C-alpha positions as CSV (number, residue, x, y, z in Angstrom):
1,M,82.1,-52.7,-56.5
2,A,80.3,-52.4,-59.8
3,I,76.6,-51.8,-59.8
4,R,74.6,-54.9,-60.7
5,L,72.6,-54.5,-63.9
6,G,69.3,-56.1,-64.9
7,L,67.3,-56.0,-68.1
8,G,63.6,-55.9,-68.8
9,L,62.4,-58.8,-70.9
10,P,60.4,-58.3,-74.1
11,Q,56.7,-58.6,-73.3
12,M,55.1,-56.0,-75.6
13,R,53.2,-56.5,-78.8
14,Q,56.1,-55.9,-81.2
15,Y,57.8,-59.1,-80.0
16,D,57.2,-62.7,-80.7
17,I,57.0,-63.9,-77.1
18,G,57.9,-67.6,-77.6
19,R,60.9,-66.8,-79.8
20,D,62.1,-63.5,-78.5
21,V,62.0,-64.0,-74.7
22,P,64.4,-66.9,-74.7
23,A,66.7,-65.3,-77.3
24,V,66.9,-61.9,-75.4
25,A,67.3,-63.7,-72.0
26,R,70.2,-65.8,-73.3
27,A,71.9,-62.8,-75.0
28,A,71.5,-60.7,-71.9
29,E,73.0,-63.3,-69.6
30,E,75.9,-63.8,-72.0
31,T,76.4,-60.0,-72.1
32,G,76.7,-59.9,-68.3
33,Y,73.3,-58.8,-67.1
34,E,72.8,-60.3,-63.7
35,S,69.0,-60.3,-63.6
36,L,66.0,-60.4,-66.0
37,W,62.7,-58.7,-65.2
38,V,59.1,-58.5,-66.1
39,F,56.2,-56.2,-65.3
40,E,52.4,-56.6,-65.3
41,R,49.6,-55.0,-67.3
42,V,46.5,-57.1,-67.8
43,L,44.4,-55.0,-70.2
44,F,44.2,-51.8,-72.2
45,P,40.9,-49.9,-71.6
46,E,39.5,-48.4,-74.7
47,P,38.3,-45.8,-74.4
48,A,40.4,-45.1,-71.3
49,T,38.3,-44.5,-68.2
50,Q,41.4,-43.4,-66.2
51,G,44.7,-41.7,-67.1
52,L,48.0,-43.6,-66.9
53,Y,49.1,-44.1,-63.2
54,G,45.7,-42.6,-62.3
55,I,46.8,-39.1,-63.6
56,P,43.8,-37.4,-65.3
57,G,44.5,-36.9,-69.0
58,L,47.7,-38.9,-69.2
59,A,47.4,-41.3,-72.1
60,W,48.2,-45.0,-71.8
61,P,51.2,-45.8,-74.1
62,D,50.3,-47.8,-77.1
63,Q,52.8,-50.6,-76.1
64,Y,50.4,-51.5,-73.3
65,R,47.8,-52.8,-75.8
66,A,49.3,-56.3,-75.4
67,V,51.6,-57.2,-72.5
68,A,52.5,-60.9,-72.1
69,D,51.8,-62.6,-68.7
70,P,54.8,-61.9,-66.4
71,L,55.1,-65.4,-64.9
72,V,54.8,-67.1,-68.3
73,T,57.5,-64.8,-69.6
74,L,59.8,-65.5,-66.6
75,T,59.3,-69.2,-67.1
76,L,60.5,-68.9,-70.7
77,A,63.5,-66.9,-69.5
78,A,64.3,-69.4,-66.8
79,A,64.4,-72.3,-69.2
80,A,66.8,-70.4,-71.5
81,T,69.3,-69.2,-68.8
82,E,71.4,-70.6,-66.1
83,R,72.6,-67.9,-63.8
84,A,70.6,-64.7,-64.1
85,R,68.1,-63.9,-61.3
86,L,64.5,-63.6,-62.4
87,G,62.5,-60.7,-61.0
88,T,59.1,-59.1,-61.1
89,S,59.0,-55.3,-61.1
90,V,56.2,-55.5,-60.3
91,L,53.4,-58.1,-60.0
92,V,50.2,-56.3,-59.1
93,A,49.6,-58.6,-56.2
94,P,46.0,-57.8,-55.4
95,L,45.0,-58.9,-58.9
96,H,45.8,-62.5,-58.0
97,I,44.3,-65.1,-55.7
98,P,46.9,-65.2,-52.9
99,F,47.2,-69.0,-52.6
100,Q,47.6,-69.6,-56.4
101,L,50.1,-66.8,-56.7
102,A,52.2,-68.2,-53.8
103,R,52.2,-71.7,-55.4
104,S,53.2,-70.4,-58.8
105,L,56.1,-68.4,-57.4
106,A,57.3,-71.3,-55.4
107,T,57.2,-73.6,-58.4
108,L,59.1,-71.1,-60.6
109,D,61.8,-70.7,-57.9
110,A,62.1,-74.4,-57.6
111,A,62.3,-74.9,-61.4
112,S,64.9,-72.2,-61.8
113,G,67.2,-73.4,-59.0
114,G,66.4,-70.6,-56.6
115,R,66.7,-67.5,-58.9
116,L,63.4,-65.8,-58.3
117,L,62.9,-62.3,-56.8
118,A,59.3,-61.6,-56.0
119,G,58.5,-57.9,-56.5
120,F,55.0,-56.8,-55.5
121,G,53.0,-53.6,-55.8
122,T,49.3,-52.6,-55.5
123,G,48.8,-51.0,-58.9
124,W,46.6,-48.1,-59.8
125,S,44.2,-49.2,-62.7
126,L,40.6,-49.3,-61.7
127,D,39.8,-51.2,-64.9
128,E,42.3,-53.9,-64.1
129,Y,40.9,-54.3,-60.6
130,A,37.3,-54.5,-62.1
131,A,38.4,-57.2,-64.5
132,A,40.8,-59.3,-62.4
133,A,40.9,-58.6,-58.7
134,P,39.4,-60.8,-56.1
135,A,38.7,-57.8,-53.9
136,A,37.8,-54.1,-54.4
137,F,40.5,-51.5,-55.2
138,E,39.9,-49.9,-51.8
139,K,41.1,-53.1,-50.1
140,R,44.3,-53.3,-52.1
141,G,46.6,-52.8,-49.1
142,A,44.9,-55.4,-47.1
143,V,45.0,-57.9,-50.0
144,L,48.8,-57.2,-50.4
145,D,49.2,-58.0,-46.7
146,E,47.4,-61.2,-47.1
147,V,49.5,-62.1,-50.2
148,L,52.6,-61.6,-48.1
149,D,51.1,-63.8,-45.3
150,V,50.1,-66.6,-47.6
151,C,53.4,-66.6,-49.4
152,Q,55.2,-66.9,-46.0
153,A,52.9,-69.8,-45.0
154,V,53.0,-71.6,-48.4
155,W,56.7,-71.3,-48.8
156,G,57.4,-72.5,-45.2
157,P,57.3,-75.9,-43.6
158,D,54.3,-78.3,-43.9
159,P,51.7,-78.6,-42.6
160,V,50.6,-75.2,-43.9
161,A,47.6,-73.5,-42.1
162,Y,46.3,-70.0,-42.7
163,E,43.0,-68.2,-42.3
164,G,42.4,-64.7,-43.8
165,E,39.8,-62.7,-45.7
166,L,40.4,-64.4,-49.0
167,T,42.3,-67.5,-48.1
168,T,41.7,-70.5,-45.8
169,I,44.2,-73.4,-45.6
170,T,43.3,-76.0,-43.1
171,S,46.5,-78.0,-42.3
172,A,47.8,-79.1,-45.6
173,V,50.9,-80.2,-47.4
174,V,51.6,-77.6,-50.1
175,G,54.4,-78.1,-52.6
176,P,56.7,-77.8,-54.3
177,K,58.7,-75.6,-51.9
178,P,61.0,-72.8,-53.2
179,A,64.6,-73.8,-53.6
180,R,65.5,-71.2,-51.0
181,P,63.7,-68.4,-49.2
182,I,62.4,-66.1,-52.0
183,P,63.4,-62.5,-51.5
184,V,60.4,-60.2,-51.5
185,Y,60.7,-56.7,-52.8
186,L,58.0,-54.0,-52.6
187,A,57.4,-50.9,-54.6
188,A,56.5,-48.3,-52.0
189,M,56.6,-44.6,-51.4
190,A,53.5,-43.7,-49.4
191,P,53.9,-43.7,-45.6
192,R,51.8,-46.9,-44.9
193,A,53.4,-48.7,-47.9
194,S,56.9,-47.7,-46.7
195,R,56.2,-49.0,-43.2
196,R,55.1,-52.3,-44.7
197,L,58.3,-52.5,-46.7
198,V,60.5,-51.8,-43.7
199,D,58.7,-54.3,-41.5
200,R,58.1,-57.1,-44.0
201,A,60.2,-57.0,-47.2
202,D,63.7,-57.8,-48.2
203,G,64.1,-55.1,-50.7
204,W,62.7,-51.9,-52.4
205,L,61.8,-51.4,-56.1
206,P,61.7,-47.7,-56.7
207,A,61.1,-46.2,-60.2
208,A,63.9,-43.9,-61.3
209,M,62.7,-40.3,-61.4
210,G,66.2,-38.7,-61.4
211,A,69.3,-39.3,-59.3
212,E,68.6,-36.5,-56.8
213,Q,65.0,-37.7,-56.2
214,L,66.2,-41.3,-55.8
215,A,68.8,-40.2,-53.2
216,A,66.3,-38.2,-51.2
217,D,63.8,-41.1,-51.2
218,W,66.5,-43.6,-50.2
219,R,67.5,-41.4,-47.3
220,K,63.9,-41.2,-46.1
221,L,63.5,-45.0,-46.3
222,K,66.7,-45.6,-44.4
223,D,65.6,-43.1,-41.7
224,L,62.3,-44.9,-41.4
225,A,64.1,-48.2,-41.1
226,A,66.3,-46.9,-38.3
227,E,63.2,-45.4,-36.6
228,R,61.4,-48.7,-36.7
229,G,64.4,-50.7,-35.5
230,R,65.2,-52.6,-38.6
231,E,68.8,-53.9,-38.4
232,R,69.1,-56.0,-41.6
233,P,69.9,-54.0,-44.8
234,I,67.3,-53.2,-47.4
235,A,68.2,-54.3,-50.9
236,V,67.4,-51.8,-53.7
237,C,66.8,-52.5,-57.3
238,V,65.9,-49.3,-59.3
239,R,63.5,-49.6,-62.3
240,A,64.7,-47.4,-65.1
241,N,62.2,-47.1,-67.9
242,G,64.3,-46.3,-71.0
243,E,63.2,-44.4,-74.0
244,Y,65.9,-45.3,-76.5
245,S,66.4,-43.3,-79.7
246,E,69.2,-43.5,-82.2
247,K,69.9,-39.8,-82.1
248,P,70.6,-37.9,-78.8
249,F,67.7,-36.1,-77.3
250,E,68.3,-32.3,-77.4
251,G,66.8,-29.8,-75.1
252,Q,66.1,-29.3,-71.4
253,A,62.9,-31.3,-71.4
254,R,64.8,-34.7,-71.6
255,R,63.6,-37.2,-69.0
256,P,65.9,-39.6,-67.2
257,F,66.9,-42.5,-69.5
258,Q,65.5,-40.8,-72.6
259,G,67.7,-40.6,-75.7
260,S,70.8,-42.2,-77.1
261,V,72.8,-45.0,-75.7
262,D,75.3,-42.5,-74.3
263,Q,72.6,-40.5,-72.6
264,I,71.0,-43.6,-71.1
265,V,74.5,-44.7,-69.8
266,E,75.1,-41.2,-68.3
267,D,71.8,-41.5,-66.4
268,L,72.6,-45.0,-65.2
269,V,76.0,-44.0,-63.9
270,A,74.4,-41.0,-62.1
271,H,71.8,-43.3,-60.4
272,A,74.5,-45.9,-59.5
273,A,76.3,-43.2,-57.6
274,V,73.4,-42.9,-55.2
275,G,74.6,-46.2,-53.7
276,V,71.9,-48.6,-54.6
277,D,72.5,-52.3,-55.2
278,E,71.1,-52.8,-58.7
279,I,69.5,-51.0,-61.6
280,M,67.1,-52.7,-64.0
281,I,66.9,-50.9,-67.4
282,D,63.8,-51.7,-69.4
283,L,64.4,-50.8,-73.0
284,Q,61.7,-52.8,-74.7
285,G,59.1,-50.1,-75.2
286,H,61.2,-48.1,-77.7
287,T,63.1,-50.7,-79.6
288,R,61.6,-52.1,-82.9
289,D,62.3,-55.8,-82.4
290,A,64.3,-58.3,-80.4
291,E,67.5,-57.8,-82.5
292,E,67.5,-54.0,-81.8
293,L,66.7,-54.6,-78.1
294,T,69.6,-57.0,-77.8
295,D,72.0,-54.7,-79.5
296,V,71.0,-51.6,-77.5
297,A,71.1,-53.6,-74.2
298,A,74.6,-54.8,-75.0
299,A,75.8,-51.3,-75.9
300,V,74.3,-49.9,-72.7
301,Y,76.0,-52.6,-70.6
302,A,79.3,-52.0,-72.2
303,G,79.0,-48.2,-71.8
304,V,78.2,-48.5,-68.0
305,R,81.2,-50.8,-67.5
306,A,83.5,-48.6,-69.5
307,C,82.6,-45.7,-67.1
308,G,83.6,-47.9,-64.1
309,A,80.1,-48.1,-62.7
């Protein structure tokens, strides 16, 4: 069976969000992409107080200077499409008030006819936590657990009741309800996060770091699932951060998904062979505008299908 392909929506500052998001979403669905995805960055510290991903000295990419709100972006895409699933890879869950996030996600799922995939992570930016989080960075795991609890309560039957560190709901009717149970995906690699994923989530959102690394990490997660007695399968959607260029990248230093359409296709096919369910390719950071993003996405999709993947 062919690998399912998803596309990252245009959220960065070179795009006109109101015009380009619906246009790219419609074009991607017509091309054959089965899902549309957003990510979350809430600010760009200047000067940087912390390296990208928390790695000292690693610069934040200039594209992060303005990233559109993920749920607003998905709402625009939902209104412009009919079939494509709508995913977050990822929402930094601890930056949000749990109850408000649960209600927003339920509303988006209801409005889109049951197409939402809720992907959560804990993030890494101390500046983002200082600006937006309802609890300290050190409590991010506990807050994610509460977000999962509150979502389960709010999306479930009324009356809803819940009491946690950040959230108290005393027997209330909370609507609208999702159109169907919203699948929850987690981005997890650390041991505690992996256990949370196995015990509580429907799926996994790894970032592509090479096919061999993906295969090794996937084996570890499946072994953990067996160890903890999980019987239902774990869905996997790989995030592939593309660095498109018109000319092929030459040299041994090429990173996965860096280079021409043919090189990106080659990497997608290699990752598909690992046996995951879906790959989301995010090309927006290195395309000039929505027209180029649409054209490159169509060429990548056609190339993968021509390879039989």
